[in-house]
PDB file of N, CA, C and O in Angstrom, chain B, residues numbered from 101:
ATOM      1  N   UNK B 101     179.719  36.536 -94.856  1.00  0.00           N
ATOM      2  CA  UNK B 101     179.913  35.079 -94.511  1.00  0.00           C
ATOM      3  C   UNK B 101     180.065  34.999 -92.994  1.00  0.00           C
ATOM      4  O   UNK B 101     180.771  35.772 -92.347  1.00  0.00           O
ATOM      5  N   UNK B 102     179.291  33.926 -92.441  1.00  0.00           N
ATOM      6  CA  UNK B 102     179.449  33.831 -91.034  1.00  0.00           C
ATOM      7  C   UNK B 102     180.622  33.094 -90.551  1.00  0.00           C
ATOM      8  O   UNK B 102     181.234  32.340 -91.306  1.00  0.00           O
ATOM      9  N   UNK B 103     180.972  33.280 -89.301  1.00  0.00           N
ATOM     10  CA  UNK B 103     182.182  32.730 -88.774  1.00  0.00           C
ATOM     11  C   UNK B 103     182.228  31.239 -88.699  1.00  0.00           C
ATOM     12  O   UNK B 103     181.197  30.572 -88.781  1.00  0.00           O
ATOM     13  N   UNK B 104     183.380  30.721 -88.548  1.00  0.00           N
ATOM     14  CA  UNK B 104     183.508  29.314 -88.299  1.00  0.00           C
ATOM     15  C   UNK B 104     182.820  28.831 -87.119  1.00  0.00           C
ATOM     16  O   UNK B 104     182.194  27.772 -87.158  1.00  0.00           O
ATOM     17  N   UNK B 105     182.906  29.625 -85.948  1.00  0.00           N
ATOM     18  CA  UNK B 105     182.280  29.275 -84.727  1.00  0.00           C
ATOM     19  C   UNK B 105     180.724  29.168 -84.897  1.00  0.00           C
ATOM     20  O   UNK B 105     180.089  28.237 -84.403  1.00  0.00           O
ATOM     21  N   UNK B 106     180.166  30.146 -85.604  1.00  0.00           N
ATOM     22  CA  UNK B 106     178.750  30.108 -85.865  1.00  0.00           C
ATOM     23  C   UNK B 106     178.339  28.959 -86.728  1.00  0.00           C
ATOM     24  O   UNK B 106     177.271  28.402 -86.472  1.00  0.00           O
ATOM     25  N   UNK B 107     179.131  28.516 -87.800  1.00  0.00           N
ATOM     26  CA  UNK B 107     178.853  27.490 -88.629  1.00  0.00           C
ATOM     27  C   UNK B 107     178.922  26.205 -87.815  1.00  0.00           C
ATOM     28  O   UNK B 107     178.053  25.367 -88.055  1.00  0.00           O
ATOM     29  N   UNK B 108     179.849  25.930 -86.871  1.00  0.00           N
ATOM     30  CA  UNK B 108     179.998  24.819 -86.050  1.00  0.00           C
ATOM     31  C   UNK B 108     178.747  24.637 -85.207  1.00  0.00           C
ATOM     32  O   UNK B 108     178.136  23.572 -85.113  1.00  0.00           O
ATOM     33  N   UNK B 109     178.412  25.812 -84.583  1.00  0.00           N
ATOM     34  CA  UNK B 109     177.189  25.769 -83.629  1.00  0.00           C
ATOM     35  C   UNK B 109     175.896  25.503 -84.507  1.00  0.00           C
ATOM     36  O   UNK B 109     174.973  24.831 -84.046  1.00  0.00           O
ATOM     37  N   UNK B 110     175.852  26.002 -85.679  1.00  0.00           N
ATOM     38  CA  UNK B 110     174.610  25.698 -86.374  1.00  0.00           C
ATOM     39  C   UNK B 110     174.669  24.304 -86.888  1.00  0.00           C
ATOM     40  O   UNK B 110     173.597  23.716 -87.027  1.00  0.00           O
ATOM     41  N   UNK B 111     175.762  23.705 -87.183  1.00  0.00           N
ATOM     42  CA  UNK B 111     175.838  22.321 -87.536  1.00  0.00           C
ATOM     43  C   UNK B 111     175.498  21.450 -86.374  1.00  0.00           C
ATOM     44  O   UNK B 111     174.754  20.474 -86.473  1.00  0.00           O
ATOM     45  N   UNK B 112     176.076  21.844 -85.259  1.00  0.00           N
ATOM     46  CA  UNK B 112     175.794  21.027 -84.017  1.00  0.00           C
ATOM     47  C   UNK B 112     174.294  21.012 -83.683  1.00  0.00           C
ATOM     48  O   UNK B 112     173.738  19.989 -83.282  1.00  0.00           O
ATOM     49  N   UNK B 113     173.635  22.226 -83.870  1.00  0.00           N
ATOM     50  CA  UNK B 113     172.261  22.185 -83.520  1.00  0.00           C
ATOM     51  C   UNK B 113     171.435  21.466 -84.425  1.00  0.00           C
ATOM     52  O   UNK B 113     170.438  20.868 -84.020  1.00  0.00           O
ATOM     53  N   UNK B 114     171.794  21.479 -85.685  1.00  0.00           N
ATOM     54  CA  UNK B 114     171.087  20.756 -86.722  1.00  0.00           C
ATOM     55  C   UNK B 114     171.195  19.325 -86.567  1.00  0.00           C
ATOM     56  O   UNK B 114     170.192  18.614 -86.628  1.00  0.00           O
ATOM     57  N   UNK B 115     172.553  18.779 -86.335  1.00  0.00           N
ATOM     58  CA  UNK B 115     172.765  17.375 -86.079  1.00  0.00           C
ATOM     59  C   UNK B 115     172.083  16.986 -84.815  1.00  0.00           C
ATOM     60  O   UNK B 115     171.558  15.875 -84.745  1.00  0.00           O
ATOM     61  N   UNK B 116     172.046  17.862 -83.749  1.00  0.00           N
ATOM     62  CA  UNK B 116     171.371  17.441 -82.516  1.00  0.00           C
ATOM     63  C   UNK B 116     169.909  17.281 -82.651  1.00  0.00           C
ATOM     64  O   UNK B 116     169.298  16.326 -82.171  1.00  0.00           O
ATOM     65  N   UNK B 117     169.347  18.279 -83.344  1.00  0.00           N
ATOM     66  CA  UNK B 117     167.781  18.228 -83.636  1.00  0.00           C
ATOM     67  C   UNK B 117     167.440  17.030 -84.340  1.00  0.00           C
ATOM     68  O   UNK B 117     166.472  16.345 -84.010  1.00  0.00           O
ATOM     69  N   UNK B 118     168.350  16.694 -85.489  1.00  0.00           N
ATOM     70  CA  UNK B 118     168.070  15.453 -86.243  1.00  0.00           C
ATOM     71  C   UNK B 118     168.116  14.127 -85.460  1.00  0.00           C
ATOM     72  O   UNK B 118     167.329  13.195 -85.626  1.00  0.00           O
ATOM     73  N   UNK B 119     169.178  14.165 -84.551  1.00  0.00           N
ATOM     74  CA  UNK B 119     169.303  13.014 -83.690  1.00  0.00           C
ATOM     75  C   UNK B 119     168.280  12.785 -82.831  1.00  0.00           C
ATOM     76  O   UNK B 119     167.820  11.654 -82.673  1.00  0.00           O
ATOM     77  N   UNK B 120     167.808  13.902 -82.163  1.00  0.00           N
ATOM     78  CA  UNK B 120     166.742  13.877 -81.168  1.00  0.00           C
ATOM     79  C   UNK B 120     165.364  13.440 -81.793  1.00  0.00           C
ATOM     80  O   UNK B 120     164.601  12.622 -81.280  1.00  0.00           O
ATOM     81  N   UNK B 121     165.156  14.119 -82.997  1.00  0.00           N
ATOM     82  CA  UNK B 121     163.935  13.767 -83.758  1.00  0.00           C
ATOM     83  C   UNK B 121     163.910  12.234 -84.169  1.00  0.00           C
ATOM     84  O   UNK B 121     162.845  11.617 -84.127  1.00  0.00           O
ATOM     85  N   UNK B 122     165.069  11.635 -84.560  1.00  0.00           N
ATOM     86  CA  UNK B 122     165.132  10.230 -84.869  1.00  0.00           C
ATOM     87  C   UNK B 122     164.789   9.371 -83.554  1.00  0.00           C
ATOM     88  O   UNK B 122     163.993   8.433 -83.559  1.00  0.00           O
ATOM     89  N   UNK B 123     165.429   9.776 -82.537  1.00  0.00           N
ATOM     90  CA  UNK B 123     165.035   9.017 -81.258  1.00  0.00           C
ATOM     91  C   UNK B 123     163.513   9.058 -80.891  1.00  0.00           C
ATOM     92  O   UNK B 123     162.854   8.057 -80.610  1.00  0.00           O
ATOM     93  N   UNK B 124     163.083  10.221 -80.924  1.00  0.00           N
ATOM     94  CA  UNK B 124     161.538  10.417 -80.644  1.00  0.00           C
ATOM     95  C   UNK B 124     160.717   9.606 -81.666  1.00  0.00           C
ATOM     96  O   UNK B 124     159.775   8.929 -81.253  1.00  0.00           O
ATOM     97  N   UNK B 125     161.003   9.636 -82.887  1.00  0.00           N
ATOM     98  CA  UNK B 125     160.298   8.918 -83.950  1.00  0.00           C
ATOM     99  C   UNK B 125     160.427   7.529 -83.622  1.00  0.00           C
ATOM    100  O   UNK B 125     159.407   6.843 -83.684  1.00  0.00           O
ATOM    101  N   UNK B 126     161.494   7.008 -83.289  1.00  0.00           N
ATOM    102  CA  UNK B 126     161.686   5.619 -83.104  1.00  0.00           C
ATOM    103  C   UNK B 126     160.924   5.144 -81.867  1.00  0.00           C
ATOM    104  O   UNK B 126     160.372   4.045 -81.823  1.00  0.00           O
ATOM    105  N   UNK B 127     160.921   5.996 -80.901  1.00  0.00           N
ATOM    106  CA  UNK B 127     160.063   5.682 -79.650  1.00  0.00           C
ATOM    107  C   UNK B 127     158.615   5.765 -79.822  1.00  0.00           C
ATOM    108  O   UNK B 127     157.836   4.972 -79.293  1.00  0.00           O
ATOM    109  N   UNK B 128     158.296   6.657 -80.508  1.00  0.00           N
ATOM    110  CA  UNK B 128     156.821   6.800 -80.749  1.00  0.00           C
ATOM    111  C   UNK B 128     156.312   5.609 -81.657  1.00  0.00           C
ATOM    112  O   UNK B 128     155.211   5.099 -81.447  1.00  0.00           O
ATOM    113  N   UNK B 129     157.093   5.210 -82.607  1.00  0.00           N
ATOM    114  CA  UNK B 129     156.750   4.032 -83.456  1.00  0.00           C
ATOM    115  C   UNK B 129     156.730   2.777 -82.671  1.00  0.00           C
ATOM    116  O   UNK B 129     155.924   1.897 -82.970  1.00  0.00           O
ATOM    117  N   UNK B 130     157.604   2.624 -81.637  1.00  0.00           N
ATOM    118  CA  UNK B 130     157.568   1.420 -80.874  1.00  0.00           C
ATOM    119  C   UNK B 130     156.281   1.510 -79.990  1.00  0.00           C
ATOM    120  O   UNK B 130     155.607   0.498 -79.799  1.00  0.00           O
ATOM    121  N   UNK B 131     155.946   2.691 -79.462  1.00  0.00           N
ATOM    122  CA  UNK B 131     154.646   2.844 -78.646  1.00  0.00           C
ATOM    123  C   UNK B 131     153.459   2.450 -79.539  1.00  0.00           C
ATOM    124  O   UNK B 131     152.650   1.618 -79.128  1.00  0.00           O
ATOM    125  N   UNK B 132     153.344   2.960 -80.620  1.00  0.00           N
ATOM    126  CA  UNK B 132     152.284   2.685 -81.542  1.00  0.00           C
ATOM    127  C   UNK B 132     152.118   1.242 -81.887  1.00  0.00           C
ATOM    128  O   UNK B 132     151.025   0.680 -81.963  1.00  0.00           O
ATOM    129  N   UNK B 133     153.319   0.663 -82.099  1.00  0.00           N
ATOM    130  CA  UNK B 133     153.271  -0.691 -82.518  1.00  0.00           C
ATOM    131  C   UNK B 133     152.846  -1.583 -81.271  1.00  0.00           C
ATOM    132  O   UNK B 133     152.095  -2.540 -81.458  1.00  0.00           O
ATOM    133  N   UNK B 134     153.295  -1.292 -80.062  1.00  0.00           N
ATOM    134  CA  UNK B 134     152.907  -2.125 -78.909  1.00  0.00           C
ATOM    135  C   UNK B 134     151.442  -1.892 -78.590  1.00  0.00           C
ATOM    136  O   UNK B 134     150.763  -2.787 -78.086  1.00  0.00           O
ATOM    137  N   UNK B 135     150.931  -0.640 -78.895  1.00  0.00           N
ATOM    138  CA  UNK B 135     149.482  -0.477 -78.697  1.00  0.00           C
ATOM    139  C   UNK B 135     148.628  -1.136 -79.718  1.00  0.00           C
ATOM    140  O   UNK B 135     147.476  -1.463 -79.432  1.00  0.00           O
ATOM    141  N   UNK B 136     149.139  -1.348 -80.905  1.00  0.00           N
ATOM    142  CA  UNK B 136     148.355  -2.079 -81.886  1.00  0.00           C
ATOM    143  C   UNK B 136     148.430  -3.572 -81.584  1.00  0.00           C
ATOM    144  O   UNK B 136     147.485  -4.292 -81.904  1.00  0.00           O
ATOM    145  N   UNK B 137     149.471  -4.052 -81.005  1.00  0.00           N
ATOM    146  CA  UNK B 137     149.553  -5.433 -80.697  1.00  0.00           C
ATOM    147  C   UNK B 137     148.756  -5.864 -79.357  1.00  0.00           C
ATOM    148  O   UNK B 137     148.531  -7.034 -79.047  1.00  0.00           O
ATOM    149  N   UNK B 138     148.374  -4.755 -78.633  1.00  0.00           N
ATOM    150  CA  UNK B 138     147.616  -5.114 -77.344  1.00  0.00           C
ATOM    151  C   UNK B 138     146.280  -5.348 -77.626  1.00  0.00           C
ATOM    152  O   UNK B 138     145.708  -4.599 -78.417  1.00  0.00           O
ATOM    153  N   UNK B 139     145.662  -6.316 -77.078  1.00  0.00           N
ATOM    154  CA  UNK B 139     144.283  -6.610 -77.222  1.00  0.00           C
ATOM    155  C   UNK B 139     143.438  -5.817 -76.293  1.00  0.00           C
ATOM    156  O   UNK B 139     143.519  -5.978 -75.075  1.00  0.00           O
ATOM    157  N   UNK B 140     142.606  -4.941 -76.857  1.00  0.00           N
ATOM    158  CA  UNK B 140     141.851  -3.920 -76.049  1.00  0.00           C
ATOM    159  C   UNK B 140     140.749  -4.638 -75.225  1.00  0.00           C
ATOM    160  O   UNK B 140     140.308  -4.017 -74.257  1.00  0.00           O
ATOM    161  N   UNK B 141     140.279  -5.803 -75.476  1.00  0.00           N
ATOM    162  CA  UNK B 141     139.326  -6.485 -74.699  1.00  0.00           C
ATOM    163  C   UNK B 141     139.895  -7.160 -73.423  1.00  0.00           C
ATOM    164  O   UNK B 141     139.182  -7.576 -72.510  1.00  0.00           O
ATOM    165  N   UNK B 142     141.197  -7.226 -73.449  1.00  0.00           N
ATOM    166  CA  UNK B 142     141.779  -7.910 -72.220  1.00  0.00           C
ATOM    167  C   UNK B 142     142.046  -6.863 -71.084  1.00  0.00           C
ATOM    168  O   UNK B 142     142.470  -7.224 -69.986  1.00  0.00           O
ATOM    169  N   UNK B 143     141.800  -5.648 -71.366  1.00  0.00           N
ATOM    170  CA  UNK B 143     142.175  -4.568 -70.385  1.00  0.00           C
ATOM    171  C   UNK B 143     141.078  -4.567 -69.277  1.00  0.00           C
ATOM    172  O   UNK B 143     139.870  -4.505 -69.507  1.00  0.00           O
ATOM    173  N   UNK B 144     141.672  -4.648 -68.006  1.00  0.00           N
ATOM    174  CA  UNK B 144     140.814  -4.371 -66.852  1.00  0.00           C
ATOM    175  C   UNK B 144     141.473  -3.419 -65.878  1.00  0.00           C
ATOM    176  O   UNK B 144     142.610  -3.596 -65.442  1.00  0.00           O
ATOM    177  N   UNK B 145     140.740  -2.457 -65.579  1.00  0.00           N
ATOM    178  CA  UNK B 145     141.300  -1.312 -64.747  1.00  0.00           C
ATOM    179  C   UNK B 145     141.621  -2.009 -63.339  1.00  0.00           C
ATOM    180  O   UNK B 145     140.931  -2.908 -62.858  1.00  0.00           O
ATOM    181  N   UNK B 146     142.737  -1.479 -62.765  1.00  0.00           N
ATOM    182  CA  UNK B 146     143.123  -2.023 -61.433  1.00  0.00           C
ATOM    183  C   UNK B 146     142.795  -0.891 -60.379  1.00  0.00           C
ATOM    184  O   UNK B 146     143.068   0.298 -60.545  1.00  0.00           O
ATOM    185  N   UNK B 147     142.245  -1.365 -59.402  1.00  0.00           N
ATOM    186  CA  UNK B 147     141.799  -0.336 -58.289  1.00  0.00           C
ATOM    187  C   UNK B 147     142.997  -0.248 -57.368  1.00  0.00           C
ATOM    188  O   UNK B 147     143.342  -1.252 -56.745  1.00  0.00           O
ATOM    189  N   UNK B 148     143.626   0.854 -57.252  1.00  0.00           N
ATOM    190  CA  UNK B 148     144.763   0.897 -56.306  1.00  0.00           C
ATOM    191  C   UNK B 148     144.148   1.060 -54.956  1.00  0.00           C
ATOM    192  O   UNK B 148     144.682   0.433 -54.042  1.00  0.00           O
ATOM    193  N   UNK B 149     143.078   1.825 -54.677  1.00  0.00           N
ATOM    194  CA  UNK B 149     142.585   1.955 -53.438  1.00  0.00           C
ATOM    195  C   UNK B 149     141.184   1.320 -53.373  1.00  0.00           C
ATOM    196  O   UNK B 149     140.290   1.829 -54.049  1.00  0.00           O
ATOM    197  N   UNK B 150     140.940   0.283 -52.632  1.00  0.00           N
ATOM    198  CA  UNK B 150     139.582  -0.391 -52.573  1.00  0.00           C
ATOM    199  C   UNK B 150     138.519   0.377 -51.966  1.00  0.00           C
ATOM    200  O   UNK B 150     138.733   1.078 -50.977  1.00  0.00           O
ATOM    201  N   UNK B 151     137.314   0.274 -52.542  1.00  0.00           N
ATOM    202  CA  UNK B 151     136.118   1.039 -51.950  1.00  0.00           C
ATOM    203  C   UNK B 151     136.162   2.447 -51.999  1.00  0.00           C
ATOM    204  O   UNK B 151     136.492   3.037 -53.027  1.00  0.00           O
ATOM    205  N   UNK B 152     135.820   3.083 -50.848  1.00  0.00           N
ATOM    206  CA  UNK B 152     135.884   4.560 -50.764  1.00  0.00           C
ATOM    207  C   UNK B 152     137.188   5.134 -50.322  1.00  0.00           C
ATOM    208  O   UNK B 152     137.235   6.324 -50.012  1.00  0.00           O
ATOM    209  N   UNK B 153     138.281   4.359 -50.269  1.00  0.00           N
ATOM    210  CA  UNK B 153     139.518   4.848 -49.922  1.00  0.00           C
ATOM    211  C   UNK B 153     140.004   5.980 -50.748  1.00  0.00           C
ATOM    212  O   UNK B 153     140.604   6.921 -50.227  1.00  0.00           O
ATOM    213  N   UNK B 154     139.763   5.918 -52.029  1.00  0.00           N
ATOM    214  CA  UNK B 154     140.251   7.015 -52.957  1.00  0.00           C
ATOM    215  C   UNK B 154     139.438   8.265 -52.579  1.00  0.00           C
ATOM    216  O   UNK B 154     140.047   9.335 -52.595  1.00  0.00           O
ATOM    217  N   UNK B 155     138.172   8.261 -52.249  1.00  0.00           N
ATOM    218  CA  UNK B 155     137.414   9.402 -51.839  1.00  0.00           C
ATOM    219  C   UNK B 155     137.995   9.967 -50.583  1.00  0.00           C
ATOM    220  O   UNK B 155     138.097  11.184 -50.426  1.00  0.00           O
ATOM    221  N   UNK B 156     138.408   9.025 -49.615  1.00  0.00           N
ATOM    222  CA  UNK B 156     138.867   9.390 -48.341  1.00  0.00           C
ATOM    223  C   UNK B 156     140.234  10.203 -48.606  1.00  0.00           C
ATOM    224  O   UNK B 156     140.500  11.260 -48.033  1.00  0.00           O
ATOM    225  N   UNK B 157     141.011   9.609 -49.489  1.00  0.00           N
ATOM    226  CA  UNK B 157     142.421  10.187 -49.787  1.00  0.00           C
ATOM    227  C   UNK B 157     142.138  11.574 -50.484  1.00  0.00           C
ATOM    228  O   UNK B 157     142.830  12.536 -50.150  1.00  0.00           O
ATOM    229  N   UNK B 158     141.206  11.712 -51.384  1.00  0.00           N
ATOM    230  CA  UNK B 158     140.983  13.056 -51.983  1.00  0.00           C
ATOM    231  C   UNK B 158     140.534  13.965 -50.977  1.00  0.00           C
ATOM    232  O   UNK B 158     141.052  15.081 -51.010  1.00  0.00           O
ATOM    233  N   UNK B 159     139.583  13.710 -49.982  1.00  0.00           N
ATOM    234  CA  UNK B 159     139.249  14.524 -48.975  1.00  0.00           C
ATOM    235  C   UNK B 159     140.401  14.985 -48.055  1.00  0.00           C
ATOM    236  O   UNK B 159     140.478  16.158 -47.688  1.00  0.00           O
ATOM    237  N   UNK B 160     141.264  14.073 -47.702  1.00  0.00           N
ATOM    238  CA  UNK B 160     142.370  14.202 -46.910  1.00  0.00           C
ATOM    239  C   UNK B 160     143.266  15.255 -47.689  1.00  0.00           C
ATOM    240  O   UNK B 160     143.698  16.237 -47.085  1.00  0.00           O
ATOM    241  N   UNK B 161     143.533  15.057 -48.975  1.00  0.00           N
ATOM    242  CA  UNK B 161     144.339  15.885 -49.729  1.00  0.00           C
ATOM    243  C   UNK B 161     143.782  17.306 -49.817  1.00  0.00           C
ATOM    244  O   UNK B 161     144.535  18.265 -49.652  1.00  0.00           O
ATOM    245  N   UNK B 162     142.512  17.460 -50.067  1.00  0.00           N
ATOM    246  CA  UNK B 162     141.825  18.819 -50.102  1.00  0.00           C
ATOM    247  C   UNK B 162     141.917  19.451 -48.833  1.00  0.00           C
ATOM    248  O   UNK B 162     142.135  20.660 -48.753  1.00  0.00           O
ATOM    249  N   UNK B 163     141.768  18.723 -47.831  1.00  0.00           N
ATOM    250  CA  UNK B 163     141.869  19.390 -46.335  1.00  0.00           C
ATOM    251  C   UNK B 163     143.219  19.865 -46.116  1.00  0.00           C
ATOM    252  O   UNK B 163     143.354  20.978 -45.609  1.00  0.00           O
ATOM    253  N   UNK B 164     144.246  19.175 -46.428  1.00  0.00           N
ATOM    254  CA  UNK B 164     145.595  19.445 -46.201  1.00  0.00           C
ATOM    255  C   UNK B 164     145.968  20.723 -46.999  1.00  0.00           C
ATOM    256  O   UNK B 164     146.666  21.594 -46.479  1.00  0.00           O
ATOM    257  N   UNK B 165     145.506  20.826 -48.244  1.00  0.00           N
ATOM    258  CA  UNK B 165     145.824  21.837 -49.183  1.00  0.00           C
ATOM    259  C   UNK B 165     145.208  23.088 -48.634  1.00  0.00           C
ATOM    260  O   UNK B 165     145.842  24.144 -48.652  1.00  0.00           O
ATOM    261  N   UNK B 166     143.848  22.998 -48.088  1.00  0.00           N
ATOM    262  CA  UNK B 166     143.194  24.091 -47.506  1.00  0.00           C
ATOM    263  C   UNK B 166     143.946  24.680 -46.312  1.00  0.00           C
ATOM    264  O   UNK B 166     144.077  25.895 -46.164  1.00  0.00           O
ATOM    265  N   UNK B 167     144.441  23.757 -45.459  1.00  0.00           N
ATOM    266  CA  UNK B 167     145.116  24.118 -44.277  1.00  0.00           C
ATOM    267  C   UNK B 167     146.466  24.753 -44.563  1.00  0.00           C
ATOM    268  O   UNK B 167     146.937  25.638 -43.848  1.00  0.00           O
ATOM    269  N   UNK B 168     146.999  24.319 -45.517  1.00  0.00           N
ATOM    270  CA  UNK B 168     148.422  24.751 -45.935  1.00  0.00           C
ATOM    271  C   UNK B 168     148.354  26.099 -46.582  1.00  0.00           C
ATOM    272  O   UNK B 168     149.055  27.032 -46.191  1.00  0.00           O
ATOM    273  N   UNK B 169     147.503  26.198 -47.577  1.00  0.00           N
ATOM    274  CA  UNK B 169     147.508  27.399 -48.420  1.00  0.00           C
ATOM    275  C   UNK B 169     146.293  28.331 -48.098  1.00  0.00           C
ATOM    276  O   UNK B 169     146.006  29.208 -48.913  1.00  0.00           O
ATOM    277  N   UNK B 170     145.602  28.192 -47.007  1.00  0.00           N
ATOM    278  CA  UNK B 170     144.495  28.881 -46.480  1.00  0.00           C
ATOM    279  C   UNK B 170     144.876  30.405 -46.148  1.00  0.00           C
ATOM    280  O   UNK B 170     144.265  31.401 -46.535  1.00  0.00           O
ATOM    281  N   UNK B 171     145.946  30.363 -45.397  1.00  0.00           N
ATOM    282  CA  UNK B 171     146.451  31.799 -45.103  1.00  0.00           C
ATOM    283  C   UNK B 171     146.885  32.629 -46.307  1.00  0.00           C
ATOM    284  O   UNK B 171     146.609  33.825 -46.396  1.00  0.00           O
ATOM    285  N   UNK B 172     147.575  31.956 -47.232  1.00  0.00           N
ATOM    286  CA  UNK B 172     147.995  32.526 -48.488  1.00  0.00           C
ATOM    287  C   UNK B 172     146.757  33.128 -49.289  1.00  0.00           C
ATOM    288  O   UNK B 172     146.750  34.273 -49.743  1.00  0.00           O
ATOM    289  N   UNK B 173     145.713  32.219 -49.406  1.00  0.00           N
ATOM    290  CA  UNK B 173     144.407  32.792 -50.159  1.00  0.00           C
ATOM    291  C   UNK B 173     143.956  33.789 -49.435  1.00  0.00           C
ATOM    292  O   UNK B 173     143.651  34.783 -50.095  1.00  0.00           O
ATOM    293  N   UNK B 174     143.784  33.872 -48.090  1.00  0.00           N
ATOM    294  CA  UNK B 174     143.231  34.967 -47.276  1.00  0.00           C
ATOM    295  C   UNK B 174     144.142  36.273 -47.607  1.00  0.00           C
ATOM    296  O   UNK B 174     143.674  37.377 -47.885  1.00  0.00           O
ATOM    297  N   UNK B 175     145.361  35.990 -47.538  1.00  0.00           N
ATOM    298  CA  UNK B 175     146.267  37.265 -47.757  1.00  0.00           C
ATOM    299  C   UNK B 175     146.037  37.889 -49.139  1.00  0.00           C
ATOM    300  O   UNK B 175     145.902  39.105 -49.275  1.00  0.00           O
ATOM    301  N   UNK B 176     145.994  36.990 -50.195  1.00  0.00           N
ATOM    302  CA  UNK B 176     145.894  37.461 -51.411  1.00  0.00           C
ATOM    303  C   UNK B 176     144.491  38.046 -51.730  1.00  0.00           C
ATOM    304  O   UNK B 176     144.355  38.964 -52.538  1.00  0.00           O
ATOM    305  N   UNK B 177     143.499  37.505 -51.095  1.00  0.00           N
ATOM    306  CA  UNK B 177     142.104  38.033 -51.219  1.00  0.00           C
ATOM    307  C   UNK B 177     142.091  39.416 -50.573  1.00  0.00           C
ATOM    308  O   UNK B 177     141.473  40.347 -51.088  1.00  0.00           O
ATOM    309  N   UNK B 178     142.731  39.527 -49.522  1.00  0.00           N
ATOM    310  CA  UNK B 178     142.689  40.903 -49.032  1.00  0.00           C
ATOM    311  C   UNK B 178     143.504  41.915 -49.771  1.00  0.00           C
ATOM    312  O   UNK B 178     143.241  43.114 -49.675  1.00  0.00           O
ATOM    313  N   UNK B 179     144.419  41.497 -50.457  1.00  0.00           N
ATOM    314  CA  UNK B 179     145.192  42.481 -51.390  1.00  0.00           C
ATOM    315  C   UNK B 179     144.453  42.661 -52.683  1.00  0.00           C
ATOM    316  O   UNK B 179     144.861  43.517 -53.468  1.00  0.00           O
ATOM    317  N   UNK B 180     143.373  41.913 -52.985  1.00  0.00           N
ATOM    318  CA  UNK B 180     142.618  42.348 -54.200  1.00  0.00           C
ATOM    319  C   UNK B 180     142.945  41.346 -55.386  1.00  0.00           C
ATOM    320  O   UNK B 180     142.537  41.518 -56.534  1.00  0.00           O
ATOM    321  N   UNK B 181     143.661  40.371 -55.009  1.00  0.00           N
ATOM    322  CA  UNK B 181     144.055  39.365 -56.124  1.00  0.00           C
ATOM    323  C   UNK B 181     142.913  38.407 -56.194  1.00  0.00           C
ATOM    324  O   UNK B 181     142.935  37.477 -57.001  1.00  0.00           O
TER     325      UNK B 181
END
């Protein structure tokens, strides 16, 4: 027979898992219900950055990453990674 402490821990884990599962189920049901109510024809994508600004941002991001991690890549390449 397992100890009282182990039984309490098992009971707590079971109740916690059931409670968490209930919350997740309730939230997923709400999400699916709201998606069903949403009219798919009324959706219009919103441009956060107008024109080529998103391309400029992507280029700046890639350049920054290359400058920041370039030395690490060179070091790992020289080590055979």
